[in-house]
C-alpha positions in Angstrom: -13.0 21.5 -34.2 -11.2 24.9 -33.8 -10.7 24.2 -30.1 -9.0 20.9 -30.9 -6.7 22.5 -33.4 -5.8 25.3 -31.0 -5.1 22.8 -28.2 -2.9 20.8 -30.4 -0.9 23.9 -31.4 -0.6 24.8 -27.7 1.0 21.4 -26.8 3.1 20.8 -29.9 3.9 24.4 -31.0 3.7 25.7 -34.6 6.6 23.5 -35.7 6.9 19.7 -35.5 9.1 19.0 -32.4 11.9 17.2 -34.3 12.5 20.0 -36.8 12.2 22.6 -34.1 14.9 20.9 -32.0 17.1 20.4 -35.1 16.9 24.1 -35.9 17.9 25.0 -32.3 20.8 22.5 -32.6 22.1 24.1 -35.9 21.5 27.7 -34.8 24.8 28.2 -33.0 27.6 29.3 -35.3 31.0 27.7 -35.5 34.0 29.5 -34.1 36.6 26.9 -34.9 36.9 24.2 -37.6 36.8 21.4 -35.1 33.6 19.3 -34.8 32.3 16.9 -32.1 30.5 13.9 -33.4 28.4 11.8 -31.0 26.4 8.6 -31.5 29.0 6.7 -33.4 28.8 2.9 -33.6 31.3 1.1 -31.4 32.6 -0.6 -34.6 33.5 2.6 -36.5 37.2 2.8 -37.2 39.3 6.0 -37.7 39.5 5.3 -41.4 35.8 4.8 -41.9 35.2 7.9 -39.8 37.5 10.0 -42.0 35.9 8.6 -45.2 32.5 9.6 -44.1 33.5 13.3 -43.5 36.0 13.6 -46.4 33.5 14.8 -49.1 33.0 18.1 -47.2 36.5 19.5 -47.3 40.1 18.9 -46.5 40.5 17.1 -43.1 43.3 18.0 -40.8 42.4 15.2 -38.3 39.6 12.7 -37.8 39.8 10.6 -34.6 37.4 8.2 -32.9 38.0 8.5 -29.1 38.8 5.1 -27.6 38.9 3.7 -24.1 42.5 3.4 -22.8 42.0 0.1 -21.1 40.0 -1.8 -23.7 40.7 0.0 -26.9 37.0 0.1 -27.8 35.3 3.2 -29.2 33.6 5.4 -26.7 31.0 6.3 -29.3 32.2 9.8 -30.2 35.0 11.5 -32.1 36.4 14.7 -33.4 36.9 16.0 -37.0 39.1 19.1 -37.7 38.8 20.8 -41.1 41.1 23.4 -42.6 38.4 26.1 -42.6 35.3 27.0 -40.7 33.2 27.0 -43.9 34.1 23.3 -44.6 33.2 22.4 -41.0 29.9 24.2 -41.3 29.1 22.3 -44.6 29.9 19.0 -42.9 27.8 19.9 -39.9 24.8 20.8 -42.1 25.1 17.6 -44.2 25.9 15.0 -41.6 23.9 16.1 -38.5 21.2 13.6 -37.7 22.3 11.2 -40.5 23.0 7.5 -40.3 26.6 6.3 -40.2 27.1 2.5 -39.9 23.5 2.0 -38.7 23.6 4.7 -36.0 22.3 8.2 -36.0 25.1 10.6 -35.4 25.0 14.2 -34.2 27.5 16.9 -35.3 28.1 19.8 -33.0 30.8 22.4 -32.5 33.7 21.1 -30.4 34.1 23.0 -27.1 37.5 23.7 -25.7 38.7 21.3 -23.1 38.1 22.7 -19.6 41.0 22.6 -17.2 40.4 20.1 -14.3 43.0 20.1 -11.6 44.4 16.7 -10.7 42.7 15.0 -7.7 44.3 15.8 -4.4 45.8 12.9 -2.6 46.2 13.2 1.1 49.5 12.4 2.8 49.5 8.8 4.0 52.5 9.2 6.3 52.6 8.4 10.0 49.9 10.0 12.1 50.4 11.7 15.5 50.3 8.3 17.2 52.9 6.8 14.9 50.6 4.6 12.9 49.9 4.8 9.2 46.4 5.0 7.8 45.2 2.9 5.0 42.4 4.9 3.3 40.7 1.9 1.7 40.6 -0.3 4.8 40.8 2.0 7.8 43.3 2.2 10.7 46.2 -0.2 10.5 47.3 -0.8 14.1 46.1 0.2 17.5 45.5 3.9 18.3 46.2 4.4 22.1 44.7 7.9 22.3 
């Protein structure tokens, strides 16, 4: 019996896995009042999103990120509070909670990393005088 108990603790640890992972997720401290919320329903509007986070403090901005082409929600958004304390309170209260039937996760927002624009090669005439079409191949006959 003691062997089985010891083996179970070896594989599962002293804490249940879900509470252990939740404690790791909440262990990092906030450095800005901006929160990243993932797991949103595709039907959640900006107004519903703001209403859900309003009880925890004064909101500067609450925005659901949408696809440019279709206008549909991408399933995540950002909330910015006036203070870090309000953001921390919202994070503690709303993390791993249901919002419109979906479990949402609240994490500190990371600063946007700079990504250089993609490099486009010159598509002018080549040495032989023909232009190249990068999607199809050579356009014309190359005599070399």
